[in-house]
OpenMM code with the backbone's topology and positions (N, CA, C; nanometers):
from openmm import Vec3, app, unit

residues = "MET SER LYS TYR ARG SER ILE ILE VAL PHE PHE LEU ALA PHE ALA ALA MET SER PHE ALA PRO GLN GLN ALA ALA ALA PRO GLY ASP LYS VAL ARG TRP MET ARG TRP GLU GLU ALA VAL SER HIS PHE GLU GLN GLN ASP LYS LYS VAL LEU LEU HIS ILE TYR THR ASP TRP CYS THR TRP CYS LYS ARG MET ASP THR ILE THR PHE ASN ALA ALA PRO ILE ALA SER TYR ILE ASN ASP GLN PHE TYR PRO VAL ARG LEU ASN ALA GLU ARG LYS ALA SER ILE GLU TYR LYS ASP LYS THR TYR GLU PHE VAL GLU ASN GLY LYS ARG GLY TYR HIS GLN PHE ALA ALA GLU LEU LEU ARG GLY ARG MET SER PHE PRO SER VAL VAL PHE MET ASP GLU GLN GLY GLU VAL ILE GLN SER ILE VAL GLY TYR LYS SER PRO GLU GLU PHE GLU ARG ILE LEU THR TYR PHE ALA GLU ASP TYR TYR LYS GLU THR PRO TRP SER ALA PHE LYS ARG ASP TYR ALA PRO LYS LEU ILE LYS LYS GLU ASP".split()
positions = [
    Vec3(5.8567, -6.7755, 0.1969),
    Vec3(5.8054, -6.7680, 0.3317),
    Vec3(5.8994, -6.8364, 0.4310),
    Vec3(5.9582, -6.9507, 0.3901),
    Vec3(6.0473, -7.0230, 0.4812),
    Vec3(6.1743, -6.9422, 0.5094),
    Vec3(6.2146, -6.8568, 0.4139),
    Vec3(6.3311, -6.7703, 0.4343),
    Vec3(6.3038, -6.6733, 0.5499),
    Vec3(6.1862, -6.6127, 0.5502),
    Vec3(6.1502, -6.5188, 0.6571),
    Vec3(6.1344, -6.5909, 0.7910),
    Vec3(6.0786, -6.7103, 0.7846),
    Vec3(6.0616, -6.7887, 0.9069),
    Vec3(6.1984, -6.8199, 0.9679),
    Vec3(6.2955, -6.8562, 0.8867),
    Vec3(6.4307, -6.8849, 0.9358),
    Vec3(6.4928, -6.7618, 1.0003),
    Vec3(6.4738, -6.6464, 0.9386),
    Vec3(6.5285, -6.5218, 0.9934),
    Vec3(6.4627, -6.4897, 1.1273),
    Vec3(6.3317, -6.5051, 1.1337),
    Vec3(6.2594, -6.4770, 1.2583),
    Vec3(6.3043, -6.5724, 1.3689),
    Vec3(6.3154, -6.7007, 1.3372),
    Vec3(6.3598, -6.7991, 1.4364),
    Vec3(6.5007, -6.7649, 1.4845),
    Vec3(6.5888, -6.7258, 1.3926),
    Vec3(6.7256, -6.6888, 1.4295),
    Vec3(6.7254, -6.5721, 1.5282),
    Vec3(6.6505, -6.4670, 1.4975),
    Vec3(6.6474, -6.3496, 1.5849),
    Vec3(6.5828, -6.3802, 1.7199),
    Vec3(6.4799, -6.4620, 1.7209),
    Vec3(6.4181, -6.5001, 1.8480),
    Vec3(6.5151, -6.5812, 1.9341),
    Vec3(6.5871, -6.6731, 1.8725),
    Vec3(6.6855, -6.7526, 1.9466),
    Vec3(6.7968, -6.6631, 2.0002),
    Vec3(6.8433, -6.5691, 1.9182),
    Vec3(6.9480, -6.4757, 1.9606),
    Vec3(6.8996, -6.3901, 2.0770),
    Vec3(6.7776, -6.3410, 2.0677),
    Vec3(6.7215, -6.2575, 2.1744),
    Vec3(6.7084, -6.3373, 2.3040),
    Vec3(6.6642, -6.4611, 2.2942),
    Vec3(6.6491, -6.5446, 2.4138),
    Vec3(6.7833, -6.5670, 2.4820),
    Vec3(6.8886, -6.5911, 2.4041),
    Vec3(7.0214, -6.6111, 2.4622),
    Vec3(7.0758, -6.4820, 2.5209),
    Vec3(7.0466, -6.3693, 2.4603),
    Vec3(7.0973, -6.2410, 2.5078),
    Vec3(7.0406, -6.2030, 2.6433),
    Vec3(6.9156, -6.2424, 2.6684),
    Vec3(6.8511, -6.2033, 2.7935),
    Vec3(6.8511, -6.3147, 2.8976),
    Vec3(6.9195, -6.4239, 2.8707),
    Vec3(6.9270, -6.5336, 2.9676),
    Vec3(7.0081, -6.4893, 3.0887),
    Vec3(6.9734, -6.5373, 3.2092),
    Vec3(7.0489, -6.4984, 3.3274),
    Vec3(7.1938, -6.5445, 3.3188),
    Vec3(7.2826, -6.4669, 3.3795),
    Vec3(7.4249, -6.4973, 3.3819),
    Vec3(7.4500, -6.6193, 3.4689),
    Vec3(7.5356, -6.7070, 3.4305),
    Vec3(7.5872, -6.8186, 3.5067),
    Vec3(7.5176, -6.8366, 3.6416),
    Vec3(7.4046, -6.9024, 3.6411),
    Vec3(7.3303, -6.9230, 3.7657),
    Vec3(7.4117, -7.0075, 3.8624),
    Vec3(7.3963, -6.9789, 3.9886),
    Vec3(7.4716, -7.0501, 4.0909),
    Vec3(7.4188, -7.1920, 4.1070),
    Vec3(7.5116, -7.2848, 4.1180),
    Vec3(7.4753, -7.4215, 4.1523),
    Vec3(7.4380, -7.4219, 4.3003),
    Vec3(7.3685, -7.5255, 4.3469),
    Vec3(7.3251, -7.5249, 4.4869),
    Vec3(7.4370, -7.4935, 4.5865),
    Vec3(7.5575, -7.5430, 4.5639),
    Vec3(7.6691, -7.5168, 4.6550),
    Vec3(7.7311, -7.3799, 4.6374),
    Vec3(7.6957, -7.3092, 4.5299),
    Vec3(7.7558, -7.1796, 4.4996),
    Vec3(7.6684, -7.0614, 4.5392),
    Vec3(7.5632, -7.0842, 4.6103),
    Vec3(7.4760, -6.9732, 4.6500),
    Vec3(7.5413, -6.8950, 4.7631),
    Vec3(7.5041, -6.7686, 4.7719),
    Vec3(7.5535, -6.6876, 4.8828),
    Vec3(7.5005, -6.7495, 5.0118),
    Vec3(7.5894, -6.7700, 5.1062),
    Vec3(7.5510, -6.8265, 5.2356),
    Vec3(7.5187, -6.7108, 5.3311),
    Vec3(7.3974, -6.6586, 5.3156),
    Vec3(7.3544, -6.5445, 5.3961),
    Vec3(7.3484, -6.5836, 5.5431),
    Vec3(7.3862, -6.4904, 5.6272),
    Vec3(7.3747, -6.5124, 5.7709),
    Vec3(7.2980, -6.3977, 5.8346),
    Vec3(7.2522, -6.4214, 5.9546),
    Vec3(7.1860, -6.3154, 6.0297),
    Vec3(7.2922, -6.2187, 6.0814),
    Vec3(7.2519, -6.0968, 6.1096),
    Vec3(7.3441, -5.9956, 6.1609),
    Vec3(7.4140, -6.0455, 6.2878),
    Vec3(7.3399, -6.1091, 6.3756),
    Vec3(7.3957, -6.1575, 6.5015),
    Vec3(7.5064, -6.2599, 6.4773),
    Vec3(7.4913, -6.3436, 6.3759),
    Vec3(7.5952, -6.4411, 6.3412),
    Vec3(7.7216, -6.3709, 6.2936),
    Vec3(7.7058, -6.2715, 6.2085),
    Vec3(7.8216, -6.1988, 6.1555),
    Vec3(7.8996, -6.1324, 6.2681),
    Vec3(7.8289, -6.0707, 6.3610),
    Vec3(7.8948, -6.0042, 6.4737),
    Vec3(7.9743, -6.1051, 6.5552),
    Vec3(7.9201, -6.2230, 6.5763),
    Vec3(7.9921, -6.3246, 6.6543),
    Vec3(8.1170, -6.3735, 6.5808),
    Vec3(8.1199, -6.3611, 6.4485),
    Vec3(8.2361, -6.4046, 6.3706),
    Vec3(8.3461, -6.2990, 6.3631),
    Vec3(8.3157, -6.1736, 6.3924),
    Vec3(8.4170, -6.0675, 6.3838),
    Vec3(8.5447, -6.1060, 6.4583),
    Vec3(8.5294, -6.1659, 6.5760),
    Vec3(8.6448, -6.1986, 6.6593),
    Vec3(8.7191, -6.3220, 6.6092),
    Vec3(8.6531, -6.4083, 6.5337),
    Vec3(8.7131, -6.5336, 6.4890),
    Vec3(8.8033, -6.5170, 6.3677),
    Vec3(8.7636, -6.4333, 6.2727),
    Vec3(8.8388, -6.4209, 6.1481),
    Vec3(8.8200, -6.2807, 6.0936),
    Vec3(8.9297, -6.2236, 6.0471),
    Vec3(8.9216, -6.0899, 5.9885),
    Vec3(8.8596, -6.0969, 5.8497),
    Vec3(8.7358, -6.0562, 5.8425),
    Vec3(8.6639, -6.0484, 5.7158),
    Vec3(8.5752, -5.9259, 5.7201),
    Vec3(8.5569, -5.8668, 5.6062),
    Vec3(8.4636, -5.7553, 5.5960),
    Vec3(8.3203, -5.8094, 5.5920),
    Vec3(8.2256, -5.7194, 5.6098),
    Vec3(8.0839, -5.7559, 5.6050),
    Vec3(8.0215, -5.6932, 5.4812),
    Vec3(7.9442, -5.7717, 5.4097),
    Vec3(7.8610, -5.7228, 5.3005),
    Vec3(7.7184, -5.7322, 5.3525),
    Vec3(7.6554, -5.6189, 5.3703),
    Vec3(7.5217, -5.6131, 5.4282),
    Vec3(7.4229, -5.5705, 5.3202),
    Vec3(7.3404, -5.6648, 5.2765),
    Vec3(7.2399, -5.6393, 5.1724),
    Vec3(7.1111, -5.5951, 5.2414),
    Vec3(7.0747, -5.4682, 5.2231),
    Vec3(6.9544, -5.4140, 5.2861),
    Vec3(6.8428, -5.4116, 5.1819),
    Vec3(6.7316, -5.4740, 5.2167),
    Vec3(6.6218, -5.4929, 5.1220),
    Vec3(6.4884, -5.4746, 5.1934),
    Vec3(6.3815, -5.4795, 5.1159),
    Vec3(6.2461, -5.4894, 5.1708),
    Vec3(6.1725, -5.5981, 5.0934),
    Vec3(6.0668, -5.6492, 5.1513),
    Vec3(5.9897, -5.7551, 5.0856),
    Vec3(5.9171, -5.7064, 4.9606),
    Vec3(5.8819, -5.5787, 4.9549),
    Vec3(5.8045, -5.5248, 4.8427),
    Vec3(5.8925, -5.4714, 4.7289),
    Vec3(6.0221, -5.4712, 4.7461),
    Vec3(6.1151, -5.4094, 4.6503),
    Vec3(6.1437, -5.5015, 4.5312),
    Vec3(6.0955, -5.4633, 4.4149),
    Vec3(6.1156, -5.5421, 4.2927),
    Vec3(6.2630, -5.5502, 4.2547),
    Vec3(6.3353, -5.4395, 4.2653),
    Vec3(6.4777, -5.4391, 4.2289),
    Vec3(6.5608, -5.5210, 4.3266),
    Vec3(6.5162, -5.5303, 4.4507),
    Vec3(6.5842, -5.6165, 4.5487),
    Vec3(6.5729, -5.7622, 4.5048),
    Vec3(6.4528, -5.8006, 4.4638),
    Vec3(6.4301, -5.9380, 4.4182),
    Vec3(6.5121, -5.9673, 4.2926),
    Vec3(6.5212, -5.8691, 4.2046),
    Vec3(6.6001, -5.8861, 4.0823),
    Vec3(6.7484, -5.9040, 4.1159),
    Vec3(6.7968, -5.8259, 4.2111),
    Vec3(6.9368, -5.8388, 4.2506),
    Vec3(6.9616, -5.9748, 4.3150),
    Vec3(6.8662, -6.0231, 4.3952),
    Vec3(6.8772, -6.1570, 4.4537),
    Vec3(6.8831, -6.2633, 4.3446),
    Vec3(6.7936, -6.2524, 4.2475),
    Vec3(6.7806, -6.3535, 4.1430),
    Vec3(6.8961, -6.3518, 4.0438),
    Vec3(6.9394, -6.2343, 4.0037),
    Vec3(7.0406, -6.2249, 3.8986),
    Vec3(7.1811, -6.2066, 3.9551),
    Vec3(7.2027, -6.1026, 4.0305),
    Vec3(7.3385, -6.0691, 4.0746),
    Vec3(7.3899, -6.1661, 4.1800),
    Vec3(7.3161, -6.1818, 4.2890),
    Vec3(7.3628, -6.2691, 4.3964),
    Vec3(7.3541, -6.4160, 4.3583),
    Vec3(7.2832, -6.4488, 4.2525),
    Vec3(7.2699, -6.5863, 4.2072),
    Vec3(7.3736, -6.6233, 4.1009),
    Vec3(7.4533, -6.5282, 4.0565),
    Vec3(7.5613, -6.5585, 3.9614),
    Vec3(7.6703, -6.6338, 4.0376),
    Vec3(7.7015, -6.7551, 3.9943),
    Vec3(7.7932, -6.8428, 4.0679),
    Vec3(7.9261, -6.7765, 4.1043),
    Vec3(7.9948, -6.7081, 4.0109),
    Vec3(8.1232, -6.6478, 4.0489),
    Vec3(8.1081, -6.5377, 4.1540),
    Vec3(7.9993, -6.4633, 4.1466),
    Vec3(7.9735, -6.3569, 4.2444),
    Vec3(7.9454, -6.4187, 4.3811),
    Vec3(7.8588, -6.5189, 4.3853),
    Vec3(7.8244, -6.5853, 4.5116),
    Vec3(7.9483, -6.6446, 4.5776),
    Vec3(8.0302, -6.7115, 4.4997),
    Vec3(8.1512, -6.7736, 4.5527),
    Vec3(8.2475, -6.6686, 4.6085),
    Vec3(8.2653, -6.5595, 4.5356),
    Vec3(8.3553, -6.4521, 4.5799),
    Vec3(8.3037, -6.3887, 4.7091),
    Vec3(8.1745, -6.3641, 4.7162),
    Vec3(8.1155, -6.3072, 4.8378),
    Vec3(8.1397, -6.4006, 4.9563),
    Vec3(8.1137, -6.5294, 4.9389),
    Vec3(8.1332, -6.6255, 5.0482),
    Vec3(8.2779, -6.6311, 5.0946),
    Vec3(8.3721, -6.6180, 5.0017),
    Vec3(8.5145, -6.6239, 5.0362),
    Vec3(8.5643, -6.4979, 5.1054),
    Vec3(8.5151, -6.3836, 5.0630),
    Vec3(8.5728, -6.2558, 5.1055),
    Vec3(8.4970, -6.1828, 5.2160),
    Vec3(8.3710, -6.2151, 5.2365),
    Vec3(8.2860, -6.1371, 5.3266),
    Vec3(8.2040, -6.2270, 5.4183),
    Vec3(8.1527, -6.1655, 5.5245),
    Vec3(8.0408, -6.2221, 5.5978),
    Vec3(7.9177, -6.1621, 5.5317),
    Vec3(7.8438, -6.2400, 5.4548),
    Vec3(7.7262, -6.1858, 5.3856),
    Vec3(7.6023, -6.1863, 5.4755),
    Vec3(7.5414, -6.0699, 5.4885),
    Vec3(7.4252, -6.0541, 5.5757),
    Vec3(7.3122, -5.9901, 5.4966),
    Vec3(7.1925, -6.0430, 5.5138),
    Vec3(7.0712, -5.9806, 5.4577),
    Vec3(6.9959, -5.9167, 5.5730),
    Vec3(6.9544, -5.7923, 5.5527),
    Vec3(6.8800, -5.7204, 5.6559),
    Vec3(6.7555, -5.6587, 5.5944),
    Vec3(6.6398, -5.7029, 5.6425),
    Vec3(6.5141, -5.6442, 5.5981),
    Vec3(6.5007, -5.5085, 5.6663),
    Vec3(6.4916, -5.4024, 5.5888),
    Vec3(6.4846, -5.2662, 5.6428),
    Vec3(6.3557, -5.2409, 5.7191),
    Vec3(6.2622, -5.3355, 5.7114),
    Vec3(6.1363, -5.3230, 5.7845),
    Vec3(6.1222, -5.4330, 5.8904),
    Vec3(6.2339, -5.4869, 5.9297),
    Vec3(6.2383, -5.5932, 6.0307),
    Vec3(6.1803, -5.5419, 6.1621),
    Vec3(6.1034, -5.6256, 6.2282),
    Vec3(6.0386, -5.5861, 6.3541),
    Vec3(6.1273, -5.6118, 6.4764),
    Vec3(6.2132, -5.7122, 6.4707),
    Vec3(6.2961, -5.7480, 6.5863),
    Vec3(6.4074, -5.6454, 6.6079),
    Vec3(6.4410, -5.6236, 6.7327),
    Vec3(6.5471, -5.5278, 6.7646),
    Vec3(6.6847, -5.5878, 6.7341),
    Vec3(6.7828, -5.5006, 6.7191),
    Vec3(6.9214, -5.5402, 6.6951),
    Vec3(7.0079, -5.4689, 6.7981),
    Vec3(7.0956, -5.5445, 6.8617),
    Vec3(7.1916, -5.4874, 6.9561),
    Vec3(7.3267, -5.4821, 6.8861),
    Vec3(7.3894, -5.3650, 6.8879),
    Vec3(7.5219, -5.3528, 6.8272),
    Vec3(7.5954, -5.2355, 6.8899),
    Vec3(7.7179, -5.2626, 6.9323),
    Vec3(7.8042, -5.1610, 6.9940),
    Vec3(7.7313, -5.0856, 7.1054),
    Vec3(7.6785, -5.1619, 7.1979),
    Vec3(7.6107, -5.1076, 7.3166),
    Vec3(7.4902, -5.0193, 7.2850),
    Vec3(7.4284, -5.0428, 7.1724),
    Vec3(7.3101, -4.9655, 7.1359),
    Vec3(7.2033, -5.0627, 7.0852),
    Vec3(7.0785, -5.0335, 7.1168),
    Vec3(6.9668, -5.1149, 7.0693),
    Vec3(6.8920, -5.0390, 6.9609),
    Vec3(6.8754, -5.1043, 6.8469),
    Vec3(6.8047, -5.0464, 6.7328),
    Vec3(6.6692, -5.1149, 6.7216),
    Vec3(6.5654, -5.0355, 6.7026),
    Vec3(6.4285, -5.0863, 6.7015),
    Vec3(6.3586, -5.0545, 6.5695),
    Vec3(6.2451, -5.1202, 6.5511),
    Vec3(6.1561, -5.0880, 6.4402),
    Vec3(6.0798, -4.9612, 6.4773),
    Vec3(6.0640, -4.8710, 6.3813),
    Vec3(5.9924, -4.7454, 6.4035),
    Vec3(5.8680, -4.7441, 6.3155),
    Vec3(5.7522, -4.7291, 6.3785),
    Vec3(5.6270, -4.7165, 6.3027),
    Vec3(5.6307, -4.5834, 6.2282),
    Vec3(5.6043, -4.5883, 6.0986),
    Vec3(5.6067, -4.4659, 6.0184),
    Vec3(5.5183, -4.4883, 5.8962),
    Vec3(5.3979, -4.4365, 5.8992),
    Vec3(5.3059, -4.4589, 5.7880),
    Vec3(5.2598, -4.6031, 5.7849),
    Vec3(5.2427, -4.6565, 5.6646),
    Vec3(5.1927, -4.7935, 5.6492),
    Vec3(5.2977, -4.8986, 5.6833),
    Vec3(5.4244, -4.8668, 5.6611),
    Vec3(5.5263, -4.9698, 5.6739),
    Vec3(5.6187, -4.9502, 5.7936),
    Vec3(5.6818, -4.8387, 5.8040),
    Vec3(5.7814, -4.8177, 5.9071),
    Vec3(5.9196, -4.8592, 5.8586),
    Vec3(6.0173, -4.8485, 5.9471),
    Vec3(6.1553, -4.8808, 5.9105),
    Vec3(6.2324, -4.9229, 6.0350),
    Vec3(6.3465, -4.9866, 6.0115),
    Vec3(6.4319, -5.0277, 6.1223),
    Vec3(6.5411, -4.9233, 6.1419),
    Vec3(6.5642, -4.8845, 6.2671),
    Vec3(6.6636, -4.7818, 6.2982),
    Vec3(6.8039, -4.8209, 6.2522),
    Vec3(6.8367, -4.9493, 6.2583),
    Vec3(6.9708, -4.9929, 6.2182),
    Vec3(6.9925, -4.9693, 6.0693),
    Vec3(6.8935, -5.0039, 5.9888),
    Vec3(6.9032, -4.9784, 5.8443),
    Vec3(6.9159, -4.8289, 5.8184),
    Vec3(6.8366, -4.7491, 5.8885),
    Vec3(6.8410, -4.6032, 5.8699),
    Vec3(6.9779, -4.5472, 5.9066),
    Vec3(7.0369, -4.5977, 6.0142),
    Vec3(7.1696, -4.5482, 6.0536),
    Vec3(7.2769, -4.5891, 5.9533),
    Vec3(7.2739, -4.7151, 5.9102),
    Vec3(7.3734, -4.7615, 5.8130),
    Vec3(7.3648, -4.6839, 5.6816),
    Vec3(7.2429, -4.6476, 5.6432),
    Vec3(7.2215, -4.5757, 5.5170),
    Vec3(7.2170, -4.4243, 5.5372),
    Vec3(7.2508, -4.3807, 5.6570),
    Vec3(7.2529, -4.2380, 5.6916),
    Vec3(7.1204, -4.1689, 5.6572),
    Vec3(7.0126, -4.2401, 5.6830),
    Vec3(6.8797, -4.1841, 5.6620),
    Vec3(6.8296, -4.1869, 5.5191),
    Vec3(6.9137, -4.2270, 5.4243),
    Vec3(6.8720, -4.2332, 5.2832),
    Vec3(6.8213, -4.3740, 5.2538),
    Vec3(6.6976, -4.3967, 5.2834),
    Vec3(6.6383, -4.5296, 5.2719),
    Vec3(6.6008, -4.5578, 5.1270),
    Vec3(6.6899, -4.6243, 5.0569),
    Vec3(6.6697, -4.6595, 4.9171),
    Vec3(6.7088, -4.8058, 4.9011),
    Vec3(6.6305, -4.8793, 4.8227),
    Vec3(6.6509, -5.0234, 4.8139),
    Vec3(6.6568, -5.0706, 4.6698),
    Vec3(6.7394, -5.1706, 4.6433),
    Vec3(6.8306, -5.2356, 4.7363),
    Vec3(6.9501, -5.1456, 4.7671),
    Vec3(7.0113, -5.1699, 4.8796),
    Vec3(7.1368, -5.1047, 4.9164),
    Vec3(7.2312, -5.2116, 4.9681),
    Vec3(7.3594, -5.1912, 4.9454),
    Vec3(7.4614, -5.2800, 4.9995),
    Vec3(7.5573, -5.1936, 5.0791),
    Vec3(7.5799, -5.2324, 5.2031),
    Vec3(7.6722, -5.1603, 5.2899),
    Vec3(7.7942, -5.2487, 5.3111),
    Vec3(7.9118, -5.1920, 5.2880),
    Vec3(8.0372, -5.2620, 5.3134),
    Vec3(8.0923, -5.2126, 5.4458),
    Vec3(8.1298, -5.3084, 5.5308),
    Vec3(8.1862, -5.2758, 5.6618),
    Vec3(8.3237, -5.3401, 5.6729),
    Vec3(8.4150, -5.2727, 5.7425),
    Vec3(8.5491, -5.3283, 5.7590),
    Vec3(8.5497, -5.4397, 5.8638),
    Vec3(8.6678, -5.4919, 5.8905),
    Vec3(8.6824, -5.6057, 5.9813),
    Vec3(8.6450, -5.5725, 6.1259),
    Vec3(8.6378, -5.4457, 6.1596),
    Vec3(8.5972, -5.4037, 6.2940),
    Vec3(8.4490, -5.3648, 6.2991),
    Vec3(8.3794, -5.3793, 6.1884),
    Vec3(8.2371, -5.3488, 6.1852),
    Vec3(8.2052, -5.2023, 6.1637),
    Vec3(8.3007, -5.1266, 6.1123),
    Vec3(8.2773, -4.9854, 6.0809),
    Vec3(8.2353, -4.9731, 5.9344),
    Vec3(8.1399, -4.8860, 5.9070),
    Vec3(8.0917, -4.8680, 5.7697),
    Vec3(8.2021, -4.8075, 5.6835),
    Vec3(8.2268, -4.8711, 5.5692),
    Vec3(8.3195, -4.8174, 5.4695),
    Vec3(8.2406, -4.7328, 5.3710),
    Vec3(8.1355, -4.7947, 5.3149),
    Vec3(8.0590, -4.7279, 5.2089),
    Vec3(7.9264, -4.7991, 5.1899),
    Vec3(7.8252, -4.7242, 5.1518),
    Vec3(7.6992, -4.7863, 5.1107),
    Vec3(7.6798, -4.7607, 4.9618),
    Vec3(7.6263, -4.8592, 4.8949),
    Vec3(7.6012, -4.8543, 4.7510),
    Vec3(7.4512, -4.8715, 4.7313),
    Vec3(7.3905, -4.7800, 4.6597),
    Vec3(7.2451, -4.7794, 4.6434),
    Vec3(7.2071, -4.8256, 4.5034),
    Vec3(7.1016, -4.9053, 4.4954),
    Vec3(7.0441, -4.9424, 4.3669),
    Vec3(7.0873, -5.0781, 4.3160),
    Vec3(7.0117, -5.1267, 4.2198),
    Vec3(7.0401, -5.2551, 4.1560),
    Vec3(7.1731, -5.2481, 4.0820),
    Vec3(7.2522, -5.3524, 4.0942),
    Vec3(7.3783, -5.3654, 4.0208),
    Vec3(7.3790, -5.5009, 3.9511),
    Vec3(7.4166, -5.4998, 3.8240),
    Vec3(7.4291, -5.6245, 3.7485),
    Vec3(7.5507, -5.7009, 3.8013),
    Vec3(7.5637, -5.8292, 3.7679),
    Vec3(7.6827, -5.9032, 3.8108),
    Vec3(7.8128, -5.8361, 3.7656),
    Vec3(7.8143, -5.7831, 3.6434),
    Vec3(7.9360, -5.7169, 3.5927),
    Vec3(7.9693, -5.5930, 3.6751),
    Vec3(7.8697, -5.5115, 3.7038),
    Vec3(7.8924, -5.3914, 3.7852),
    Vec3(7.9331, -5.4291, 3.9269),
    Vec3(7.8649, -5.5286, 3.9818),
    Vec3(7.8881, -5.5652, 4.1207),
    Vec3(8.0255, -5.6285, 4.1404),
    Vec3(8.0763, -5.6979, 4.0391),
    Vec3(8.2107, -5.7556, 4.0498),
    Vec3(8.3135, -5.6472, 4.0795),
    Vec3(8.3069, -5.5375, 4.0072),
    Vec3(8.4009, -5.4267, 4.0301),
    Vec3(8.3907, -5.3749, 4.1735),
    Vec3(8.2676, -5.3549, 4.2171),
    Vec3(8.2438, -5.3011, 4.3514),
    Vec3(8.2965, -5.3976, 4.4575),
    Vec3(8.2652, -5.5260, 4.4437),
    Vec3(8.3130, -5.6261, 4.5394),
    Vec3(8.4646, -5.6259, 4.5492),
    Vec3(8.5304, -5.6281, 4.4344),
    Vec3(8.6764, -5.6326, 4.4314),
    Vec3(8.7366, -5.5074, 4.4931),
    Vec3(8.6783, -5.3935, 4.4645),
    Vec3(8.7266, -5.2653, 4.5164),
    Vec3(8.7331, -5.2665, 4.6690),
    Vec3(8.6306, -5.3212, 4.7322),
    Vec3(8.6277, -5.3233, 4.8784),
    Vec3(8.6979, -5.4455, 4.9364),
    Vec3(8.6790, -5.5630, 4.8792),
    Vec3(8.7381, -5.6857, 4.9342),
    Vec3(8.8900, -5.6803, 4.9336),
    Vec3(8.9469, -5.6254, 4.8278),
    Vec3(9.0923, -5.6253, 4.8131),
    Vec3(9.1555, -5.4925, 4.8533),
    Vec3(9.0809, -5.4115, 4.9271),
    Vec3(9.1294, -5.2861, 4.9877),
    Vec3(9.1768, -5.1798, 4.8889),
    Vec3(9.1329, -5.1868, 4.7652),
    Vec3(9.1669, -5.0806, 4.6700),
    Vec3(9.1097, -4.9466, 4.7159),
    Vec3(8.9988, -4.9502, 4.7868),
    Vec3(8.9329, -4.8272, 4.8313),
    Vec3(9.0226, -4.7420, 4.9208),
    Vec3(9.1236, -4.8028, 4.9811),
    Vec3(9.2111, -4.7295, 5.0731),
    Vec3(9.3050, -4.6331, 5.0014),
    Vec3(9.3401, -4.6636, 4.8751),
    Vec3(9.4383, -4.5793, 4.8061),
    Vec3(9.4000, -4.5377, 4.6648),
    Vec3(9.3040, -4.6064, 4.6048),
    Vec3(9.2709, -4.5797, 4.4646),
    Vec3(9.1332, -4.5161, 4.4535),
    Vec3(9.1234, -4.4006, 4.3885),
    Vec3(8.9903, -4.3413, 4.3671),
    Vec3(8.9029, -4.4358, 4.2839),
    Vec3(8.7732, -4.4380, 4.3159),
    Vec3(8.6802, -4.5259, 4.2460),
    Vec3(8.6840, -4.5043, 4.0955),
    Vec3(8.6901, -4.3804, 4.0506),
    Vec3(8.6876, -4.3527, 3.9063),
    Vec3(8.8064, -4.4184, 3.8359),
    Vec3(8.9238, -4.4155, 3.8970),
    Vec3(9.0423, -4.4777, 3.8367),
    Vec3(9.0304, -4.6299, 3.8402),
    Vec3(8.9842, -4.6833, 3.9518),
    Vec3(8.9690, -4.8280, 3.9628),
    Vec3(8.8686, -4.8800, 3.8609),
    Vec3(8.7547, -4.8134, 3.8516),
    Vec3(8.6490, -4.8551, 3.7589),
    Vec3(8.6990, -4.8532, 3.6148),
    Vec3(8.7750, -4.7514, 3.5811),
    Vec3(8.8280, -4.7377, 3.4454),
    Vec3(8.9285, -4.8483, 3.4128),
    Vec3(9.0139, -4.8831, 3.5087),
    Vec3(9.1258, -4.9736, 3.4824),
    Vec3(9.0981, -5.1204, 3.5141),
    Vec3(8.9909, -5.1490, 3.5835),
    Vec3(8.9651, -5.2857, 3.6278),
    Vec3(8.9272, -5.3761, 3.5109),
    Vec3(8.9936, -5.4899, 3.5024),
    Vec3(8.9605, -5.5920, 3.4022),
    Vec3(8.8851, -5.7048, 3.4732),
    Vec3(8.7615, -5.7332, 3.4330),
    Vec3(8.6823, -5.8369, 3.5008),
    Vec3(8.7534, -5.9716, 3.5043),
    Vec3(8.7418, -6.0386, 3.6187),
    Vec3(8.8028, -6.1701, 3.6361),
    Vec3(8.6983, -6.2775, 3.6641),
    Vec3(8.5870, -6.2372, 3.7230),
    Vec3(8.4854, -6.3347, 3.7640),
    Vec3(8.3790, -6.3567, 3.6579),
    Vec3(8.3249, -6.2483, 3.6075),
    Vec3(8.2166, -6.2544, 3.5091),
    Vec3(8.2754, -6.2296, 3.3711),
    Vec3(8.2556, -6.3237, 3.2838),
    Vec3(8.3062, -6.3107, 3.1469),
    Vec3(8.1928, -6.2672, 3.0560),
    Vec3(8.2126, -6.1564, 2.9882),
    Vec3(8.1131, -6.1096, 2.8899),
    Vec3(8.1155, -6.2042, 2.7712),
    Vec3(7.9964, -6.2383, 2.7245),
    Vec3(7.9887, -6.3231, 2.6054),
    Vec3(8.0002, -6.2359, 2.4822),
    Vec3(8.0768, -6.2831, 2.3851),
    Vec3(8.0990, -6.2058, 2.2616),
    Vec3(7.9821, -6.2117, 2.1685),
] * unit.nanometer
topology = app.Topology()
chain = topology.addChain("A")
for resn in residues:
    res = topology.addResidue(resn, chain)
    for name in ("N", "CA", "C"):
        topology.addAtom(name, app.Element.getBySymbol(name[0]), res)
């Protein structure tokens, strides 16, 4: 009986380690999210791209991405270094002014949506979404759906280091060797 108990304990311990969150961020390593208005004011100060995380309060996958992906210390640190990180609630009630245009909340059914989120996502309201913008505030690309830290590292690097300008995503994804997130053997 003790032989079986040892085997069961071993497998339970292995399973617990396999599903443990990746390198959680220390308090100083968290993504330093800013409001959209703050990011816009920084455009003129320093050339940095914008990472715009579009979420809703009811979105389970958004919460998972916050907890796992954005909470991975190497990912958080890289985002803080390379981007102006902005969180935007797609159901935000307050208006947003950008490029001489005012974006408002639109009542639609039980929840509604924000026009700015709809424009950035080209009307495809799916959450979570991450929109990458260049140093002038122009949309480069939007990425839809939950991404693990390993997946998101590739995406971050592709846009932060301007690979998107000359390298097709399929080639970059195939050839990229992770530098931030280390897979455990």
